[in-house]
C-alpha positions as a Markdown table, in Angstrom:
| # | Residue | x | y | z |
|---|---|---|---|---|
| 1 | Unk | 125.2 | 221.3 | 132.6 |
| 2 | Unk | 128.8 | 221.8 | 133.1 |
| 3 | Unk | 131.3 | 220.6 | 130.3 |
| 4 | Unk | 132.6 | 217.7 | 132.6 |
| 5 | Unk | 129.1 | 216.4 | 133.5 |
| 6 | Unk | 128.5 | 216.3 | 129.2 |
| 7 | Unk | 131.0 | 213.7 | 129.4 |
| 8 | Unk | 129.6 | 210.0 | 130.4 |
| 9 | Unk | 131.0 | 207.0 | 131.4 |
| 10 | Unk | 130.4 | 204.4 | 128.3 |
| 11 | Unk | 130.4 | 201.7 | 130.8 |
| 12 | Unk | 126.6 | 200.9 | 130.0 |
| 13 | Unk | 127.1 | 202.3 | 126.5 |
| 14 | Unk | 126.1 | 203.6 | 123.2 |
| 15 | Unk | 123.3 | 201.4 | 121.6 |
| 16 | Unk | 124.4 | 199.7 | 118.6 |
| 17 | Unk | 122.1 | 198.6 | 115.7 |
| 18 | Unk | 121.7 | 195.1 | 113.8 |
| 19 | Unk | 119.6 | 193.9 | 111.3 |
| 20 | Unk | 118.0 | 190.5 | 110.8 |
| 21 | Unk | 114.8 | 189.3 | 109.6 |
| 22 | Unk | 112.7 | 192.2 | 110.4 |
| 23 | Unk | 114.3 | 193.1 | 113.5 |
| 24 | Unk | 116.2 | 195.9 | 114.7 |
| 25 | Unk | 118.1 | 195.1 | 117.8 |
| 26 | Unk | 120.5 | 197.8 | 120.1 |
| 27 | Unk | 123.2 | 196.5 | 122.1 |
| 28 | Unk | 125.8 | 198.3 | 124.4 |
| 29 | Unk | 129.2 | 199.6 | 123.0 |
| 30 | Unk | 131.8 | 198.8 | 125.7 |
| 31 | Unk | 135.1 | 199.7 | 124.4 |
| 32 | Unk | 134.9 | 203.6 | 124.8 |
| 33 | Unk | 134.9 | 205.6 | 128.1 |
| 34 | Unk | 132.7 | 208.8 | 127.5 |
| 35 | Unk | 130.2 | 209.8 | 125.1 |
| 36 | Unk | 128.8 | 213.8 | 124.6 |
| 37 | Unk | 125.1 | 214.3 | 125.0 |
| 38 | Unk | 123.2 | 215.6 | 122.1 |
| 39 | Unk | 122.7 | 219.3 | 121.9 |
| 40 | Unk | 119.4 | 219.3 | 120.1 |
| 41 | Unk | 116.5 | 217.5 | 120.6 |
| 42 | Unk | 116.6 | 213.5 | 119.0 |
| 43 | Unk | 115.1 | 213.7 | 115.6 |
| 44 | Unk | 111.8 | 212.0 | 114.5 |
| 45 | Unk | 112.2 | 209.6 | 111.8 |
| 46 | Unk | 108.4 | 209.5 | 111.2 |
| 47 | Unk | 107.9 | 206.0 | 112.3 |
| 48 | Unk | 104.9 | 205.3 | 114.6 |
| 49 | Unk | 105.4 | 204.5 | 118.4 |
| 50 | Unk | 104.3 | 202.2 | 120.6 |
| 51 | Unk | 100.8 | 203.4 | 122.3 |
| 52 | Unk | 97.5 | 202.2 | 123.7 |
| 53 | Unk | 98.0 | 199.4 | 126.0 |
| 54 | Unk | 100.7 | 196.9 | 125.6 |
| 55 | Unk | 101.4 | 193.9 | 127.6 |
| 56 | Unk | 105.0 | 193.4 | 129.0 |
| 57 | Unk | 105.6 | 189.1 | 128.8 |
| 58 | Unk | 108.7 | 188.0 | 130.2 |
| 59 | Unk | 110.3 | 185.0 | 128.7 |
| 60 | Unk | 112.7 | 183.6 | 131.7 |
| 61 | Unk | 115.6 | 182.1 | 130.0 |
| 62 | Unk | 117.6 | 179.8 | 132.5 |
| 63 | Unk | 118.2 | 179.9 | 136.2 |
| 64 | Unk | 117.0 | 182.6 | 138.3 |
| 65 | Unk | 115.9 | 182.5 | 141.7 |
| 66 | Unk | 112.6 | 183.4 | 142.8 |
| 67 | Unk | 114.0 | 186.6 | 144.7 |
| 68 | Unk | 115.4 | 187.6 | 141.5 |
| 69 | Unk | 112.0 | 187.1 | 139.4 |
| 70 | Unk | 110.7 | 189.1 | 142.0 |
| 71 | Unk | 112.8 | 192.1 | 141.4 |
| 72 | Unk | 112.3 | 192.1 | 138.0 |
| 73 | Unk | 108.4 | 191.7 | 138.2 |
| 74 | Unk | 108.5 | 194.3 | 140.8 |
| 75 | Unk | 109.9 | 196.9 | 138.1 |
| 76 | Unk | 107.2 | 196.6 | 135.6 |
| 77 | Unk | 104.6 | 196.6 | 138.2 |
| 78 | Unk | 105.9 | 200.0 | 139.2 |
| 79 | Unk | 105.9 | 202.0 | 136.2 |
| 80 | Unk | 102.3 | 203.0 | 136.3 |
| 81 | Unk | 101.2 | 204.7 | 139.5 |
| 82 | Unk | 97.7 | 202.9 | 139.1 |
| 83 | Unk | 99.3 | 199.6 | 139.7 |
| 84 | Unk | 101.0 | 200.7 | 142.8 |
| 85 | Unk | 100.0 | 202.3 | 146.3 |
| 86 | Unk | 99.0 | 205.8 | 146.0 |
| 87 | Unk | 101.2 | 206.3 | 148.8 |
| 88 | Unk | 104.4 | 205.7 | 146.7 |
| 89 | Unk | 107.2 | 207.8 | 147.8 |
| 90 | Unk | 108.7 | 210.2 | 145.2 |
| 91 | Unk | 110.8 | 210.2 | 143.7 |
| 92 | Unk | 109.0 | 206.9 | 141.9 |
| 93 | Unk | 109.5 | 204.6 | 138.8 |
| 94 | Unk | 106.1 | 206.0 | 137.3 |
| 95 | Unk | 107.5 | 209.5 | 137.7 |
| 96 | Unk | 110.7 | 208.2 | 135.6 |
| 97 | Unk | 108.3 | 206.7 | 133.1 |
| 98 | Unk | 106.0 | 209.7 | 132.7 |
| 99 | Unk | 109.0 | 211.6 | 131.3 |
| 100 | Unk | 108.9 | 209.5 | 127.8 |
| 101 | Unk | 105.3 | 210.7 | 127.5 |
| 102 | Unk | 106.9 | 213.9 | 126.4 |
| 103 | Unk | 107.7 | 212.4 | 123.2 |
| 104 | Unk | 104.3 | 211.3 | 122.6 |
| 105 | Unk | 102.7 | 214.7 | 122.6 |
| 106 | Unk | 105.6 | 216.7 | 120.7 |
| 107 | Unk | 104.3 | 218.3 | 117.6 |
| 108 | Unk | 106.6 | 216.0 | 115.2 |
| 109 | Unk | 105.0 | 213.0 | 116.5 |
| 110 | Unk | 102.6 | 210.8 | 114.6 |
| 111 | Unk | 99.2 | 212.3 | 114.6 |
| 112 | Unk | 97.6 | 208.8 | 115.9 |
| 113 | Unk | 100.3 | 208.4 | 118.8 |
| 114 | Unk | 98.7 | 208.2 | 122.3 |
| 115 | Unk | 99.8 | 207.7 | 125.8 |
| 116 | Unk | 101.6 | 204.2 | 126.0 |
| 117 | Unk | 100.1 | 202.3 | 129.2 |
| 118 | Unk | 102.2 | 199.2 | 130.3 |
| 119 | Unk | 100.8 | 196.1 | 132.2 |
| 120 | Unk | 103.0 | 192.8 | 133.1 |
| 121 | Unk | 101.3 | 190.2 | 131.2 |
| 122 | Unk | 102.7 | 186.4 | 130.4 |
| 123 | Unk | 105.4 | 184.8 | 132.2 |
| 124 | Unk | 107.0 | 181.9 | 130.6 |
| 125 | Unk | 109.6 | 180.1 | 132.3 |
| 126 | Unk | 112.5 | 178.1 | 130.1 |
| 127 | Unk | 114.5 | 176.5 | 132.9 |
| 128 | Unk | 116.0 | 173.6 | 130.6 |
| 129 | Unk | 117.7 | 175.9 | 128.5 |
| 130 | Unk | 115.7 | 174.7 | 125.3 |
| 131 | Unk | 117.8 | 176.7 | 122.8 |
| 132 | Unk | 121.3 | 175.5 | 124.6 |
| 133 | Unk | 123.5 | 177.7 | 126.9 |
| 134 | Unk | 125.0 | 179.8 | 123.9 |
| 135 | Unk | 122.3 | 182.0 | 122.0 |
| 136 | Unk | 122.6 | 183.9 | 118.6 |
| 137 | Unk | 120.4 | 186.6 | 117.8 |
| 138 | Unk | 118.2 | 184.6 | 115.7 |
| 139 | Unk | 117.5 | 182.4 | 118.7 |
| 140 | Unk | 116.8 | 185.4 | 121.0 |
| 141 | Unk | 114.2 | 186.4 | 118.5 |
| 142 | Unk | 112.7 | 182.9 | 118.6 |
| 143 | Unk | 112.5 | 183.3 | 122.2 |
| 144 | Unk | 110.5 | 186.8 | 122.4 |
| 145 | Unk | 108.0 | 185.2 | 119.5 |
| 146 | Unk | 107.0 | 182.9 | 122.3 |
| 147 | Unk | 105.2 | 185.6 | 123.9 |
| 148 | Unk | 102.0 | 187.2 | 122.5 |
| 149 | Unk | 102.6 | 189.1 | 119.2 |
| 150 | Unk | 100.3 | 191.9 | 118.8 |
| 151 | Unk | 100.2 | 194.8 | 121.4 |
| 152 | Unk | 103.1 | 193.3 | 123.1 |
| 153 | Unk | 106.7 | 193.9 | 124.2 |
| 154 | Unk | 108.2 | 190.5 | 124.8 |
| 155 | Unk | 111.0 | 190.6 | 127.1 |
| 156 | Unk | 113.8 | 187.7 | 127.1 |
| 157 | Unk | 115.9 | 187.6 | 130.0 |
| 158 | Unk | 119.0 | 185.0 | 129.9 |
| 159 | Unk | 120.7 | 183.9 | 133.3 |
| 160 | Unk | 124.5 | 184.5 | 133.9 |
| 161 | Unk | 125.2 | 181.2 | 132.9 |
| 162 | Unk | 124.2 | 181.7 | 129.3 |
| 163 | Unk | 126.2 | 183.3 | 126.4 |
| 164 | Unk | 124.7 | 185.5 | 123.9 |
| 165 | Unk | 126.5 | 186.6 | 120.6 |
| 166 | Unk | 127.8 | 190.0 | 121.4 |
| 167 | Unk | 126.9 | 189.8 | 125.3 |
| 168 | Unk | 129.9 | 191.5 | 127.1 |
| 169 | Unk | 131.9 | 192.5 | 124.5 |
| 170 | Unk | 129.6 | 194.8 | 122.5 |
| 171 | Unk | 126.4 | 195.1 | 124.3 |
| 172 | Unk | 124.5 | 194.3 | 127.5 |
| 173 | Unk | 121.0 | 194.0 | 126.0 |
| 174 | Unk | 119.1 | 194.6 | 122.8 |
| 175 | Unk | 115.7 | 196.2 | 121.7 |
| 176 | Unk | 113.9 | 195.8 | 118.0 |
| 177 | Unk | 110.9 | 194.0 | 116.5 |
| 178 | Unk | 110.2 | 191.0 | 114.4 |
| 179 | Unk | 107.0 | 190.3 | 112.3 |
| 180 | Unk | 104.3 | 187.9 | 113.3 |
| 181 | Unk | 102.9 | 186.1 | 109.7 |
| 182 | Unk | 100.5 | 184.8 | 111.7 |
| 183 | Unk | 99.1 | 188.2 | 113.1 |
| 184 | Unk | 100.2 | 190.2 | 110.1 |
| 185 | Unk | 101.9 | 192.6 | 112.5 |
| 186 | Unk | 105.3 | 193.8 | 114.1 |
| 187 | Unk | 105.7 | 193.0 | 117.8 |
| 188 | Unk | 108.6 | 194.5 | 119.9 |
| 189 | Unk | 110.8 | 192.9 | 121.9 |
| 190 | Unk | 113.7 | 193.1 | 124.3 |
| 191 | Unk | 116.7 | 191.0 | 125.6 |
| 192 | Unk | 118.8 | 191.6 | 128.6 |
| 193 | Unk | 121.4 | 189.1 | 130.1 |
| 194 | Unk | 122.6 | 189.1 | 133.8 |
| 195 | Unk | 125.9 | 189.9 | 133.6 |
| 196 | Unk | 127.0 | 188.8 | 137.2 |
| 197 | Unk | 129.3 | 186.2 | 136.4 |
| 198 | Unk | 130.4 | 187.1 | 133.1 |
| 199 | Unk | 131.3 | 190.8 | 132.8 |
| 200 | Unk | 129.9 | 192.9 | 135.8 |
| 201 | Unk | 132.4 | 195.7 | 135.4 |
| 202 | Unk | 130.6 | 196.3 | 132.2 |
| 203 | Unk | 126.8 | 195.4 | 132.3 |
| 204 | Unk | 126.5 | 196.0 | 136.2 |
| 205 | Unk | 128.1 | 199.4 | 136.6 |
| 206 | Unk | 127.4 | 201.4 | 139.1 |
| 207 | Unk | 127.0 | 198.3 | 141.3 |
| 208 | Unk | 130.7 | 196.8 | 140.2 |
| 209 | Unk | 134.5 | 198.2 | 139.7 |
| 210 | Unk | 134.5 | 199.3 | 136.4 |
| 211 | Unk | 136.8 | 197.7 | 133.8 |
| 212 | Unk | 137.4 | 200.8 | 132.0 |
| 213 | Unk | 137.9 | 204.7 | 132.9 |
| 214 | Unk | 138.3 | 206.4 | 136.2 |
| 215 | Unk | 138.1 | 203.6 | 138.9 |
| 216 | Unk | 135.7 | 204.5 | 142.2 |
| 217 | Unk | 134.2 | 202.1 | 144.7 |
| 218 | Unk | 131.1 | 200.6 | 143.7 |
| 219 | Unk | 127.9 | 201.2 | 145.0 |
| 220 | Unk | 125.8 | 199.1 | 146.9 |
| 221 | Unk | 122.6 | 197.5 | 144.8 |
| 222 | Unk | 119.6 | 199.0 | 146.3 |
| 223 | Unk | 117.9 | 195.2 | 145.9 |
| 224 | Unk | 121.4 | 193.1 | 146.8 |
| 225 | Unk | 121.7 | 191.6 | 144.1 |
| 226 | Unk | 124.4 | 193.1 | 141.7 |
| 227 | Unk | 123.7 | 191.0 | 138.0 |
| 228 | Unk | 119.6 | 191.8 | 138.5 |
| 229 | Unk | 119.8 | 195.5 | 139.6 |
| 230 | Unk | 122.0 | 195.5 | 136.7 |
| 231 | Unk | 119.6 | 194.2 | 134.8 |
| 232 | Unk | 117.1 | 196.6 | 136.1 |
| 233 | Unk | 119.3 | 199.5 | 134.8 |
| 234 | Unk | 119.5 | 197.8 | 131.2 |
| 235 | Unk | 115.7 | 197.0 | 131.2 |
| 236 | Unk | 114.9 | 200.9 | 131.9 |
| 237 | Unk | 117.6 | 202.1 | 129.2 |
| 238 | Unk | 116.0 | 199.9 | 126.6 |
| 239 | Unk | 112.2 | 199.8 | 127.7 |
| 240 | Unk | 112.6 | 203.9 | 127.1 |
| 241 | Unk | 114.1 | 203.3 | 123.8 |
| 242 | Unk | 111.5 | 200.6 | 122.8 |
| 243 | Unk | 108.5 | 203.0 | 124.0 |
| 244 | Unk | 109.9 | 205.9 | 121.7 |
| 245 | Unk | 111.8 | 204.2 | 118.6 |
| 246 | Unk | 110.2 | 201.0 | 118.5 |
| 247 | Unk | 110.9 | 200.1 | 114.7 |
| 248 | Unk | 113.7 | 201.8 | 114.2 |
| 249 | Unk | 112.4 | 204.9 | 112.3 |
| 250 | Unk | 111.1 | 206.8 | 115.8 |
| 251 | Unk | 113.1 | 209.2 | 118.2 |
| 252 | Unk | 116.9 | 208.8 | 118.0 |
| 253 | Unk | 119.9 | 210.9 | 116.9 |
| 254 | Unk | 122.8 | 209.9 | 114.8 |
| 255 | Unk | 123.5 | 207.0 | 112.4 |
| 256 | Unk | 120.7 | 204.1 | 112.6 |
| 257 | Unk | 123.7 | 201.8 | 112.8 |
| 258 | Unk | 124.5 | 203.5 | 116.3 |
| 259 | Unk | 121.4 | 206.1 | 117.6 |
| 260 | Unk | 121.5 | 207.8 | 120.4 |
| 261 | Unk | 118.1 | 207.2 | 122.1 |
| 262 | Unk | 116.0 | 208.6 | 125.0 |
| 263 | Unk | 118.1 | 206.9 | 127.2 |
| 264 | Unk | 121.5 | 205.8 | 125.5 |
| 265 | Unk | 121.8 | 209.5 | 124.7 |
| 266 | Unk | 122.3 | 209.8 | 128.7 |
| 267 | Unk | 124.3 | 206.6 | 129.4 |
| 268 | Unk | 126.0 | 206.7 | 133.1 |
| 269 | Unk | 124.1 | 209.5 | 134.8 |
| 270 | Unk | 121.8 | 208.6 | 137.4 |
| 271 | Unk | 121.9 | 211.9 | 139.3 |
| 272 | Unk | 122.9 | 215.5 | 139.2 |
| 273 | Unk | 126.4 | 216.1 | 139.3 |
| 274 | Unk | 127.1 | 213.1 | 137.1 |
| 275 | Unk | 130.7 | 212.5 | 135.4 |
| 276 | Unk | 133.0 | 210.0 | 134.2 |
| 277 | Unk | 133.1 | 207.5 | 136.8 |
| 278 | Unk | 130.7 | 209.2 | 138.9 |
| 279 | Unk | 126.9 | 208.1 | 138.9 |
| 280 | Unk | 125.9 | 211.7 | 140.2 |
| 281 | Unk | 124.2 | 212.6 | 143.5 |
| 282 | Unk | 121.7 | 209.6 | 144.6 |
| 283 | Unk | 119.6 | 208.7 | 147.6 |
| 284 | Unk | 120.8 | 206.3 | 150.3 |
| 285 | Unk | 119.1 | 203.8 | 151.9 |
| 286 | Unk | 119.7 | 204.4 | 155.6 |
| 287 | Unk | 119.2 | 200.7 | 156.6 |
| 288 | Unk | 121.3 | 199.0 | 154.0 |
| 289 | Unk | 123.7 | 201.8 | 152.6 |
| 290 | Unk | 122.5 | 201.0 | 149.1 |
| 291 | Unk | 122.0 | 203.7 | 146.3 |
| 292 | Unk | 118.8 | 204.4 | 144.7 |
| 293 | Unk | 116.8 | 207.6 | 142.7 |
| 294 | Unk | 113.5 | 205.8 | 142.2 |
| 295 | Unk | 110.8 | 203.8 | 144.8 |
| 296 | Unk | 108.7 | 201.1 | 143.4 |
| 297 | Unk | 106.4 | 198.5 | 144.2 |
| 298 | Unk | 106.4 | 196.3 | 147.8 |
| 299 | Unk | 108.9 | 198.6 | 149.0 |
| 300 | Unk | 111.2 | 198.2 | 146.2 |
| 301 | Unk | 114.2 | 200.8 | 145.4 |
| 302 | Unk | 115.6 | 200.8 | 142.0 |
| 303 | Unk | 118.5 | 203.0 | 140.2 |
| 304 | Unk | 117.2 | 204.0 | 136.9 |
| 305 | Unk | 119.1 | 205.9 | 134.1 |
| 306 | Unk | 118.4 | 209.8 | 133.1 |
| 307 | Unk | 116.4 | 210.0 | 129.8 |
| 308 | Unk | 116.9 | 212.8 | 127.5 |
| 309 | Unk | 114.5 | 215.9 | 127.8 |
| 310 | Unk | 113.3 | 217.2 | 124.2 |
| 311 | Unk | 111.8 | 220.3 | 125.8 |
| 312 | Unk | 115.5 | 221.5 | 127.2 |
| 313 | Unk | 118.0 | 219.0 | 125.2 |
| 314 | Unk | 119.5 | 217.9 | 128.4 |
| 315 | Unk | 119.4 | 214.7 | 130.4 |
| 316 | Unk | 116.7 | 214.7 | 133.3 |
| 317 | Unk | 117.4 | 212.6 | 136.2 |
| 318 | Unk | 114.9 | 211.9 | 139.2 |
| 319 | Unk | 117.5 | 212.9 | 141.9 |
């Protein structure tokens, strides 16, 4: 990979780590333009990885349209090929997800780590903003705890009119874990916000003109929703980090306070030839002009981030 492509636009930026309760939250650092890819594989910190059959429970907080819910649900239903049509065109979401499996088979991994199988679980709706329209980290964990608390990833999704501490100013989402006293176990969670009205130039790039860095024309969002298509990018980034570093002691490089994880190590890269301000060579939908790199369930198309390949120490893309 050329030296120019080793610099990555940090509009979707570095994951930060903050500690509260039993949780490690990760967000996005938005005040820098570029970062360098690691030159060596991510270090394994001897912690457990998520493995086996895990339910992904969606907690919808605020006002989401049915079409927006369908986009997110179809993304999760696309992850494993046995949940979608066998005739699904490549490149696919399931092919992208299989790249995370390399971390489960490395010699350094915990001996009991087995392949992670995700399935869409419960969907919980809070359309009345029960905790208000301004959420702290603690409130995010409270929302996440409404989902299952064993063998689960609970995903909190906040609508465009909900403010969350650090949202837009320092992060687009978080992932971490919390302890369930009743189950006496940890559960993983993710939070991602819809940035459409608050900061699309930061958290929905490349579907919106960037606030920082080189100014290029925004890409057409594959599902015609800048905010939710941006959420899919952030969800994919955090989901890969959750699988390979669920409790803050899995695979990452750098300080625990600001780790580079399997996807955040490749921020801003979506196709080959990417460089600051350019997402890379992507597929174009001939009927809509939308840019994408992965096919999904129900004819969906998505743009997914590159993942760091431990075998080659490079950012691996689908196209």
